[in-house]
mmCIF entry with sequence, helices, sheets and N, C-alpha, C, O atoms, coordinates in Angstrom:
data_MODEL
# 
_entry.id   MODEL 
# 
_entity.id                         1 
_entity.type                       polymer 
_entity.pdbx_number_of_molecules   1 
# 
_entity_poly.entity_id                      1 
_entity_poly.type                           'polypeptide(L)' 
_entity_poly.nstd_linkage                   no 
_entity_poly.nstd_monomer                   no 
_entity_poly.pdbx_seq_one_letter_code       MREIHKYTPKSVAKTVYLNVFLGALIISQGYYSKTAIQQLSEN 
_entity_poly.pdbx_seq_one_letter_code_can   MREIHKYTPKSVAKTVYLNVFLGALIISQGYYSKTAIQQLSEN 
_entity_poly.pdbx_strand_id                 A 
# 
loop_
_entity_poly_seq.entity_id 
_entity_poly_seq.num 
_entity_poly_seq.mon_id 
_entity_poly_seq.hetero 
1 1  MET n 
1 2  ARG n 
1 3  GLU n 
1 4  ILE n 
1 5  HIS n 
1 6  LYS n 
1 7  TYR n 
1 8  THR n 
1 9  PRO n 
1 10 LYS n 
1 11 SER n 
1 12 VAL n 
1 13 ALA n 
1 14 LYS n 
1 15 THR n 
1 16 VAL n 
1 17 TYR n 
1 18 LEU n 
1 19 ASN n 
1 20 VAL n 
1 21 PHE n 
1 22 LEU n 
1 23 GLY n 
1 24 ALA n 
1 25 LEU n 
1 26 ILE n 
1 27 ILE n 
1 28 SER n 
1 29 GLN n 
1 30 GLY n 
1 31 TYR n 
1 32 TYR n 
1 33 SER n 
1 34 LYS n 
1 35 THR n 
1 36 ALA n 
1 37 ILE n 
1 38 GLN n 
1 39 GLN n 
1 40 LEU n 
1 41 SER n 
1 42 GLU n 
1 43 ASN n 
# 
_struct_asym.id          A 
_struct_asym.entity_id   1 
# 
loop_
_struct_conf.conf_type_id 
_struct_conf.id 
_struct_conf.pdbx_PDB_helix_id 
_struct_conf.beg_label_comp_id 
_struct_conf.beg_label_asym_id 
_struct_conf.beg_label_seq_id 
_struct_conf.pdbx_beg_PDB_ins_code 
_struct_conf.end_label_comp_id 
_struct_conf.end_label_asym_id 
_struct_conf.end_label_seq_id 
_struct_conf.pdbx_end_PDB_ins_code 
_struct_conf.beg_auth_comp_id 
_struct_conf.beg_auth_asym_id 
_struct_conf.beg_auth_seq_id 
_struct_conf.end_auth_comp_id 
_struct_conf.end_auth_asym_id 
_struct_conf.end_auth_seq_id 
_struct_conf.pdbx_PDB_helix_class 
_struct_conf.details 
_struct_conf.pdbx_PDB_helix_length 
HELX_P HELX_P1 AA1 PRO A 9  ? SER A 28 ? PRO A 9  SER A 28 1 ? 20 
HELX_P HELX_P2 AA2 LYS A 34 ? GLU A 42 ? LYS A 34 GLU A 42 1 ? 9  
# 
_struct_conf_type.id          HELX_P 
_struct_conf_type.criteria    ? 
_struct_conf_type.reference   ? 
# 
loop_
_atom_site.group_PDB 
_atom_site.id 
_atom_site.type_symbol 
_atom_site.label_atom_id 
_atom_site.label_alt_id 
_atom_site.label_comp_id 
_atom_site.label_asym_id 
_atom_site.label_entity_id 
_atom_site.label_seq_id 
_atom_site.pdbx_PDB_ins_code 
_atom_site.Cartn_x 
_atom_site.Cartn_y 
_atom_site.Cartn_z 
_atom_site.occupancy 
_atom_site.B_iso_or_equiv 
_atom_site.pdbx_formal_charge 
_atom_site.auth_seq_id 
_atom_site.auth_comp_id 
_atom_site.auth_asym_id 
_atom_site.auth_atom_id 
_atom_site.pdbx_PDB_model_num 
ATOM 1   N N  . MET A 1 1  ? 145.103 -122.651 45.584 1.00 0.00 ? 1  MET A N  1 
ATOM 2   C CA . MET A 1 1  ? 145.347 -123.168 44.248 1.00 0.00 ? 1  MET A CA 1 
ATOM 3   C C  . MET A 1 1  ? 146.557 -122.487 43.609 1.00 0.00 ? 1  MET A C  1 
ATOM 4   O O  . MET A 1 1  ? 147.290 -123.121 42.850 1.00 0.00 ? 1  MET A O  1 
ATOM 5   N N  . ARG A 1 2  ? 146.769 -121.231 43.901 1.00 0.00 ? 2  ARG A N  1 
ATOM 6   C CA . ARG A 1 2  ? 147.905 -120.521 43.292 1.00 0.00 ? 2  ARG A CA 1 
ATOM 7   C C  . ARG A 1 2  ? 149.243 -121.101 43.736 1.00 0.00 ? 2  ARG A C  1 
ATOM 8   O O  . ARG A 1 2  ? 150.200 -121.104 42.961 1.00 0.00 ? 2  ARG A O  1 
ATOM 9   N N  . GLU A 1 3  ? 149.324 -121.594 44.975 1.00 0.00 ? 3  GLU A N  1 
ATOM 10  C CA . GLU A 1 3  ? 150.575 -122.162 45.450 1.00 0.00 ? 3  GLU A CA 1 
ATOM 11  C C  . GLU A 1 3  ? 150.845 -123.530 44.820 1.00 0.00 ? 3  GLU A C  1 
ATOM 12  O O  . GLU A 1 3  ? 151.997 -123.926 44.647 1.00 0.00 ? 3  GLU A O  1 
ATOM 13  N N  . ILE A 1 4  ? 149.778 -124.241 44.484 1.00 0.00 ? 4  ILE A N  1 
ATOM 14  C CA . ILE A 1 4  ? 149.922 -125.586 43.931 1.00 0.00 ? 4  ILE A CA 1 
ATOM 15  C C  . ILE A 1 4  ? 150.273 -125.536 42.454 1.00 0.00 ? 4  ILE A C  1 
ATOM 16  O O  . ILE A 1 4  ? 151.072 -126.342 41.978 1.00 0.00 ? 4  ILE A O  1 
ATOM 17  N N  . HIS A 1 5  ? 149.689 -124.608 41.733 1.00 0.00 ? 5  HIS A N  1 
ATOM 18  C CA . HIS A 1 5  ? 149.840 -124.565 40.294 1.00 0.00 ? 5  HIS A CA 1 
ATOM 19  C C  . HIS A 1 5  ? 151.265 -124.193 39.908 1.00 0.00 ? 5  HIS A C  1 
ATOM 20  O O  . HIS A 1 5  ? 151.935 -123.439 40.613 1.00 0.00 ? 5  HIS A O  1 
ATOM 21  N N  . LYS A 1 6  ? 151.719 -124.732 38.781 1.00 0.00 ? 6  LYS A N  1 
ATOM 22  C CA . LYS A 1 6  ? 153.095 -124.548 38.312 1.00 0.00 ? 6  LYS A CA 1 
ATOM 23  C C  . LYS A 1 6  ? 153.390 -123.107 37.888 1.00 0.00 ? 6  LYS A C  1 
ATOM 24  O O  . LYS A 1 6  ? 154.493 -122.606 38.109 1.00 0.00 ? 6  LYS A O  1 
ATOM 25  N N  . TYR A 1 7  ? 152.417 -122.449 37.286 1.00 0.00 ? 7  TYR A N  1 
ATOM 26  C CA . TYR A 1 7  ? 152.645 -121.129 36.722 1.00 0.00 ? 7  TYR A CA 1 
ATOM 27  C C  . TYR A 1 7  ? 152.014 -120.048 37.589 1.00 0.00 ? 7  TYR A C  1 
ATOM 28  O O  . TYR A 1 7  ? 150.965 -120.251 38.201 1.00 0.00 ? 7  TYR A O  1 
ATOM 29  N N  . THR A 1 8  ? 152.668 -118.905 37.627 1.00 0.00 ? 8  THR A N  1 
ATOM 30  C CA . THR A 1 8  ? 152.111 -117.780 38.356 1.00 0.00 ? 8  THR A CA 1 
ATOM 31  C C  . THR A 1 8  ? 151.106 -117.057 37.457 1.00 0.00 ? 8  THR A C  1 
ATOM 32  O O  . THR A 1 8  ? 151.197 -117.152 36.233 1.00 0.00 ? 8  THR A O  1 
ATOM 33  N N  . PRO A 1 9  ? 150.160 -116.346 38.044 1.00 0.00 ? 9  PRO A N  1 
ATOM 34  C CA . PRO A 1 9  ? 149.202 -115.593 37.208 1.00 0.00 ? 9  PRO A CA 1 
ATOM 35  C C  . PRO A 1 9  ? 149.904 -114.600 36.283 1.00 0.00 ? 9  PRO A C  1 
ATOM 36  O O  . PRO A 1 9  ? 149.440 -114.361 35.168 1.00 0.00 ? 9  PRO A O  1 
ATOM 37  N N  . LYS A 1 10 ? 150.998 -114.028 36.726 1.00 0.00 ? 10 LYS A N  1 
ATOM 38  C CA . LYS A 1 10 ? 151.734 -113.066 35.897 1.00 0.00 ? 10 LYS A CA 1 
ATOM 39  C C  . LYS A 1 10 ? 152.343 -113.749 34.672 1.00 0.00 ? 10 LYS A C  1 
ATOM 40  O O  . LYS A 1 10 ? 152.291 -113.199 33.572 1.00 0.00 ? 10 LYS A O  1 
ATOM 41  N N  . SER A 1 11 ? 152.921 -114.944 34.848 1.00 0.00 ? 11 SER A N  1 
ATOM 42  C CA . SER A 1 11 ? 153.520 -115.631 33.713 1.00 0.00 ? 11 SER A CA 1 
ATOM 43  C C  . SER A 1 11 ? 152.461 -116.135 32.739 1.00 0.00 ? 11 SER A C  1 
ATOM 44  O O  . SER A 1 11 ? 152.690 -116.152 31.529 1.00 0.00 ? 11 SER A O  1 
ATOM 45  N N  . VAL A 1 12 ? 151.309 -116.541 33.254 1.00 0.00 ? 12 VAL A N  1 
ATOM 46  C CA . VAL A 1 12 ? 150.209 -116.960 32.382 1.00 0.00 ? 12 VAL A CA 1 
ATOM 47  C C  . VAL A 1 12 ? 149.724 -115.770 31.565 1.00 0.00 ? 12 VAL A C  1 
ATOM 48  O O  . VAL A 1 12 ? 149.474 -115.908 30.367 1.00 0.00 ? 12 VAL A O  1 
ATOM 49  N N  . ALA A 1 13 ? 149.590 -114.614 32.187 1.00 0.00 ? 13 ALA A N  1 
ATOM 50  C CA . ALA A 1 13 ? 149.146 -113.415 31.469 1.00 0.00 ? 13 ALA A CA 1 
ATOM 51  C C  . ALA A 1 13 ? 150.138 -113.043 30.370 1.00 0.00 ? 13 ALA A C  1 
ATOM 52  O O  . ALA A 1 13 ? 149.728 -112.685 29.266 1.00 0.00 ? 13 ALA A O  1 
ATOM 53  N N  . LYS A 1 14 ? 151.426 -113.123 30.653 1.00 0.00 ? 14 LYS A N  1 
ATOM 54  C CA . LYS A 1 14 ? 152.435 -112.814 29.639 1.00 0.00 ? 14 LYS A CA 1 
ATOM 55  C C  . LYS A 1 14 ? 152.333 -113.770 28.466 1.00 0.00 ? 14 LYS A C  1 
ATOM 56  O O  . LYS A 1 14 ? 152.434 -113.346 27.314 1.00 0.00 ? 14 LYS A O  1 
ATOM 57  N N  . THR A 1 15 ? 152.135 -115.057 28.736 1.00 0.00 ? 15 THR A N  1 
ATOM 58  C CA . THR A 1 15 ? 152.021 -116.051 27.673 1.00 0.00 ? 15 THR A CA 1 
ATOM 59  C C  . THR A 1 15 ? 150.779 -115.805 26.826 1.00 0.00 ? 15 THR A C  1 
ATOM 60  O O  . THR A 1 15 ? 150.836 -115.905 25.600 1.00 0.00 ? 15 THR A O  1 
ATOM 61  N N  . VAL A 1 16 ? 149.676 -115.489 27.457 1.00 0.00 ? 16 VAL A N  1 
ATOM 62  C CA . VAL A 1 16 ? 148.435 -115.216 26.720 1.00 0.00 ? 16 VAL A CA 1 
ATOM 63  C C  . VAL A 1 16 ? 148.599 -113.980 25.850 1.00 0.00 ? 16 VAL A C  1 
ATOM 64  O O  . VAL A 1 16 ? 148.224 -113.998 24.678 1.00 0.00 ? 16 VAL A O  1 
ATOM 65  N N  . TYR A 1 17 ? 149.150 -112.912 26.401 1.00 0.00 ? 17 TYR A N  1 
ATOM 66  C CA . TYR A 1 17 ? 149.348 -111.691 25.612 1.00 0.00 ? 17 TYR A CA 1 
ATOM 67  C C  . TYR A 1 17 ? 150.287 -111.937 24.439 1.00 0.00 ? 17 TYR A C  1 
ATOM 68  O O  . TYR A 1 17 ? 150.056 -111.424 23.344 1.00 0.00 ? 17 TYR A O  1 
ATOM 69  N N  . LEU A 1 18 ? 151.341 -112.716 24.654 1.00 0.00 ? 18 LEU A N  1 
ATOM 70  C CA . LEU A 1 18 ? 152.286 -113.018 23.579 1.00 0.00 ? 18 LEU A CA 1 
ATOM 71  C C  . LEU A 1 18 ? 151.603 -113.816 22.476 1.00 0.00 ? 18 LEU A C  1 
ATOM 72  O O  . LEU A 1 18 ? 151.802 -113.533 21.295 1.00 0.00 ? 18 LEU A O  1 
ATOM 73  N N  . ASN A 1 19 ? 150.804 -114.805 22.847 1.00 0.00 ? 19 ASN A N  1 
ATOM 74  C CA . ASN A 1 19 ? 150.098 -115.609 21.845 1.00 0.00 ? 19 ASN A CA 1 
ATOM 75  C C  . ASN A 1 19 ? 149.108 -114.777 21.046 1.00 0.00 ? 19 ASN A C  1 
ATOM 76  O O  . ASN A 1 19 ? 149.002 -114.944 19.831 1.00 0.00 ? 19 ASN A O  1 
ATOM 77  N N  . VAL A 1 20 ? 148.385 -113.889 21.702 1.00 0.00 ? 20 VAL A N  1 
ATOM 78  C CA . VAL A 1 20 ? 147.437 -113.026 20.996 1.00 0.00 ? 20 VAL A CA 1 
ATOM 79  C C  . VAL A 1 20 ? 148.184 -112.085 20.056 1.00 0.00 ? 20 VAL A C  1 
ATOM 80  O O  . VAL A 1 20 ? 147.762 -111.877 18.919 1.00 0.00 ? 20 VAL A O  1 
ATOM 81  N N  . PHE A 1 21 ? 149.286 -111.521 20.525 1.00 0.00 ? 21 PHE A N  1 
ATOM 82  C CA . PHE A 1 21 ? 150.081 -110.616 19.696 1.00 0.00 ? 21 PHE A CA 1 
ATOM 83  C C  . PHE A 1 21 ? 150.629 -111.331 18.467 1.00 0.00 ? 21 PHE A C  1 
ATOM 84  O O  . PHE A 1 21 ? 150.527 -110.823 17.350 1.00 0.00 ? 21 PHE A O  1 
ATOM 85  N N  . LEU A 1 22 ? 151.211 -112.511 18.673 1.00 0.00 ? 22 LEU A N  1 
ATOM 86  C CA . LEU A 1 22 ? 151.777 -113.240 17.544 1.00 0.00 ? 22 LEU A CA 1 
ATOM 87  C C  . LEU A 1 22 ? 150.695 -113.702 16.568 1.00 0.00 ? 22 LEU A C  1 
ATOM 88  O O  . LEU A 1 22 ? 150.914 -113.701 15.356 1.00 0.00 ? 22 LEU A O  1 
ATOM 89  N N  . GLY A 1 23 ? 149.539 -114.093 17.083 1.00 0.00 ? 23 GLY A N  1 
ATOM 90  C CA . GLY A 1 23 ? 148.430 -114.472 16.209 1.00 0.00 ? 23 GLY A CA 1 
ATOM 91  C C  . GLY A 1 23 ? 147.969 -113.306 15.355 1.00 0.00 ? 23 GLY A C  1 
ATOM 92  O O  . GLY A 1 23 ? 147.737 -113.457 14.156 1.00 0.00 ? 23 GLY A O  1 
ATOM 93  N N  . ALA A 1 24 ? 147.838 -112.155 15.970 1.00 0.00 ? 24 ALA A N  1 
ATOM 94  C CA . ALA A 1 24 ? 147.432 -110.954 15.229 1.00 0.00 ? 24 ALA A CA 1 
ATOM 95  C C  . ALA A 1 24 ? 148.486 -110.563 14.197 1.00 0.00 ? 24 ALA A C  1 
ATOM 96  O O  . ALA A 1 24 ? 148.150 -110.130 13.095 1.00 0.00 ? 24 ALA A O  1 
ATOM 97  N N  . LEU A 1 25 ? 149.752 -110.714 14.555 1.00 0.00 ? 25 LEU A N  1 
ATOM 98  C CA . LEU A 1 25 ? 150.833 -110.391 13.633 1.00 0.00 ? 25 LEU A CA 1 
ATOM 99  C C  . LEU A 1 25 ? 150.816 -111.314 12.420 1.00 0.00 ? 25 LEU A C  1 
ATOM 100 O O  . LEU A 1 25 ? 150.988 -110.855 11.291 1.00 0.00 ? 25 LEU A O  1 
ATOM 101 N N  . ILE A 1 26 ? 150.613 -112.589 12.638 1.00 0.00 ? 26 ILE A N  1 
ATOM 102 C CA . ILE A 1 26 ? 150.560 -113.553 11.533 1.00 0.00 ? 26 ILE A CA 1 
ATOM 103 C C  . ILE A 1 26 ? 149.381 -113.237 10.617 1.00 0.00 ? 26 ILE A C  1 
ATOM 104 O O  . ILE A 1 26 ? 149.524 -113.241 9.394  1.00 0.00 ? 26 ILE A O  1 
ATOM 105 N N  . ILE A 1 27 ? 148.230 -112.966 11.200 1.00 0.00 ? 27 ILE A N  1 
ATOM 106 C CA . ILE A 1 27 ? 147.043 -112.659 10.391 1.00 0.00 ? 27 ILE A CA 1 
ATOM 107 C C  . ILE A 1 27 ? 147.231 -111.351 9.624  1.00 0.00 ? 27 ILE A C  1 
ATOM 108 O O  . ILE A 1 27 ? 146.816 -111.242 8.471  1.00 0.00 ? 27 ILE A O  1 
ATOM 109 N N  . SER A 1 28 ? 147.851 -110.367 10.259 1.00 0.00 ? 28 SER A N  1 
ATOM 110 C CA . SER A 1 28 ? 148.048 -109.080 9.578  1.00 0.00 ? 28 SER A CA 1 
ATOM 111 C C  . SER A 1 28 ? 149.025 -109.186 8.406  1.00 0.00 ? 28 SER A C  1 
ATOM 112 O O  . SER A 1 28 ? 148.999 -108.358 7.496  1.00 0.00 ? 28 SER A O  1 
ATOM 113 N N  . GLN A 1 29 ? 149.881 -110.200 8.432  1.00 0.00 ? 29 GLN A N  1 
ATOM 114 C CA . GLN A 1 29 ? 150.822 -110.404 7.334  1.00 0.00 ? 29 GLN A CA 1 
ATOM 115 C C  . GLN A 1 29 ? 150.196 -111.172 6.174  1.00 0.00 ? 29 GLN A C  1 
ATOM 116 O O  . GLN A 1 29 ? 150.829 -111.354 5.135  1.00 0.00 ? 29 GLN A O  1 
ATOM 117 N N  . GLY A 1 30 ? 148.959 -111.622 6.350  1.00 0.00 ? 30 GLY A N  1 
ATOM 118 C CA . GLY A 1 30 ? 148.251 -112.269 5.252  1.00 0.00 ? 30 GLY A CA 1 
ATOM 119 C C  . GLY A 1 30 ? 148.243 -113.781 5.297  1.00 0.00 ? 30 GLY A C  1 
ATOM 120 O O  . GLY A 1 30 ? 147.882 -114.415 4.306  1.00 0.00 ? 30 GLY A O  1 
ATOM 121 N N  . TYR A 1 31 ? 148.622 -114.375 6.395  1.00 0.00 ? 31 TYR A N  1 
ATOM 122 C CA . TYR A 1 31 ? 148.597 -115.831 6.525  1.00 0.00 ? 31 TYR A CA 1 
ATOM 123 C C  . TYR A 1 31 ? 147.266 -116.245 7.148  1.00 0.00 ? 31 TYR A C  1 
ATOM 124 O O  . TYR A 1 31 ? 147.104 -116.242 8.368  1.00 0.00 ? 31 TYR A O  1 
ATOM 125 N N  . TYR A 1 32 ? 146.314 -116.601 6.275  1.00 0.00 ? 32 TYR A N  1 
ATOM 126 C CA . TYR A 1 32 ? 144.974 -116.904 6.757  1.00 0.00 ? 32 TYR A CA 1 
ATOM 127 C C  . TYR A 1 32 ? 144.692 -118.397 6.829  1.00 0.00 ? 32 TYR A C  1 
ATOM 128 O O  . TYR A 1 32 ? 143.926 -118.835 7.687  1.00 0.00 ? 32 TYR A O  1 
ATOM 129 N N  . SER A 1 33 ? 145.289 -119.181 5.951  1.00 0.00 ? 33 SER A N  1 
ATOM 130 C CA . SER A 1 33 ? 144.959 -120.602 5.908  1.00 0.00 ? 33 SER A CA 1 
ATOM 131 C C  . SER A 1 33 ? 145.938 -121.415 6.754  1.00 0.00 ? 33 SER A C  1 
ATOM 132 O O  . SER A 1 33 ? 147.045 -120.974 7.064  1.00 0.00 ? 33 SER A O  1 
ATOM 133 N N  . LYS A 1 34 ? 145.495 -122.596 7.107  1.00 0.00 ? 34 LYS A N  1 
ATOM 134 C CA . LYS A 1 34 ? 146.315 -123.492 7.914  1.00 0.00 ? 34 LYS A CA 1 
ATOM 135 C C  . LYS A 1 34 ? 147.580 -123.917 7.160  1.00 0.00 ? 34 LYS A C  1 
ATOM 136 O O  . LYS A 1 34 ? 148.651 -124.032 7.756  1.00 0.00 ? 34 LYS A O  1 
ATOM 137 N N  . THR A 1 35 ? 147.453 -124.148 5.861  1.00 0.00 ? 35 THR A N  1 
ATOM 138 C CA . THR A 1 35 ? 148.617 -124.572 5.082  1.00 0.00 ? 35 THR A CA 1 
ATOM 139 C C  . THR A 1 35 ? 149.642 -123.452 4.953  1.00 0.00 ? 35 THR A C  1 
ATOM 140 O O  . THR A 1 35 ? 150.844 -123.715 4.968  1.00 0.00 ? 35 THR A O  1 
ATOM 141 N N  . ALA A 1 36 ? 149.191 -122.221 4.828  1.00 0.00 ? 36 ALA A N  1 
ATOM 142 C CA . ALA A 1 36 ? 150.121 -121.089 4.737  1.00 0.00 ? 36 ALA A CA 1 
ATOM 143 C C  . ALA A 1 36 ? 150.899 -120.923 6.038  1.00 0.00 ? 36 ALA A C  1 
ATOM 144 O O  . ALA A 1 36 ? 152.094 -120.629 6.020  1.00 0.00 ? 36 ALA A O  1 
ATOM 145 N N  . ILE A 1 37 ? 150.225 -121.111 7.155  1.00 0.00 ? 37 ILE A N  1 
ATOM 146 C CA . ILE A 1 37 ? 150.895 -120.991 8.454  1.00 0.00 ? 37 ILE A CA 1 
ATOM 147 C C  . ILE A 1 37 ? 151.864 -122.159 8.639  1.00 0.00 ? 37 ILE A C  1 
ATOM 148 O O  . ILE A 1 37 ? 152.945 -121.983 9.200  1.00 0.00 ? 37 ILE A O  1 
ATOM 149 N N  . GLN A 1 38 ? 151.488 -123.339 8.175  1.00 0.00 ? 38 GLN A N  1 
ATOM 150 C CA . GLN A 1 38 ? 152.380 -124.490 8.278  1.00 0.00 ? 38 GLN A CA 1 
ATOM 151 C C  . GLN A 1 38 ? 153.630 -124.261 7.427  1.00 0.00 ? 38 GLN A C  1 
ATOM 152 O O  . GLN A 1 38 ? 154.734 -124.585 7.863  1.00 0.00 ? 38 GLN A O  1 
ATOM 153 N N  . GLN A 1 39 ? 153.477 -123.716 6.239  1.00 0.00 ? 39 GLN A N  1 
ATOM 154 C CA . GLN A 1 39 ? 154.629 -123.411 5.397  1.00 0.00 ? 39 GLN A CA 1 
ATOM 155 C C  . GLN A 1 39 ? 155.520 -122.368 6.052  1.00 0.00 ? 39 GLN A C  1 
ATOM 156 O O  . GLN A 1 39 ? 156.743 -122.423 5.920  1.00 0.00 ? 39 GLN A O  1 
ATOM 157 N N  . LEU A 1 40 ? 154.923 -121.426 6.749  1.00 0.00 ? 40 LEU A N  1 
ATOM 158 C CA . LEU A 1 40 ? 155.692 -120.405 7.450  1.00 0.00 ? 40 LEU A CA 1 
ATOM 159 C C  . LEU A 1 40 ? 156.545 -121.044 8.544  1.00 0.00 ? 40 LEU A C  1 
ATOM 160 O O  . LEU A 1 40 ? 157.688 -120.635 8.751  1.00 0.00 ? 40 LEU A O  1 
ATOM 161 N N  . SER A 1 41 ? 156.012 -122.029 9.236  1.00 0.00 ? 41 SER A N  1 
ATOM 162 C CA . SER A 1 41 ? 156.764 -122.666 10.309 1.00 0.00 ? 41 SER A CA 1 
ATOM 163 C C  . SER A 1 41 ? 157.858 -123.592 9.809  1.00 0.00 ? 41 SER A C  1 
ATOM 164 O O  . SER A 1 41 ? 158.806 -123.876 10.539 1.00 0.00 ? 41 SER A O  1 
ATOM 165 N N  . GLU A 1 42 ? 157.741 -124.070 8.568  1.00 0.00 ? 42 GLU A N  1 
ATOM 166 C CA . GLU A 1 42 ? 158.731 -124.975 8.016  1.00 0.00 ? 42 GLU A CA 1 
ATOM 167 C C  . GLU A 1 42 ? 159.930 -124.249 7.429  1.00 0.00 ? 42 GLU A C  1 
ATOM 168 O O  . GLU A 1 42 ? 160.962 -124.873 7.181  1.00 0.00 ? 42 GLU A O  1 
ATOM 169 N N  . ASN A 1 43 ? 159.821 -122.976 7.208  1.00 0.00 ? 43 ASN A N  1 
ATOM 170 C CA . ASN A 1 43 ? 160.940 -122.216 6.616  1.00 0.00 ? 43 ASN A CA 1 
ATOM 171 C C  . ASN A 1 43 ? 161.945 -121.814 7.613  1.00 0.00 ? 43 ASN A C  1 
ATOM 172 O O  . ASN A 1 43 ? 162.937 -121.173 7.266  1.00 0.00 ? 43 ASN A O  1 
# 
């Protein structure tokens, strides 16, 4: 399955860690609601 799949386990792990880090960073900055996060992405 690893040869067939597009992504390597290492690249998947990096993407997951990055998403968790960025999510924690956004929450720590005080962006809790969906609308606040949407406004952040529009700026």
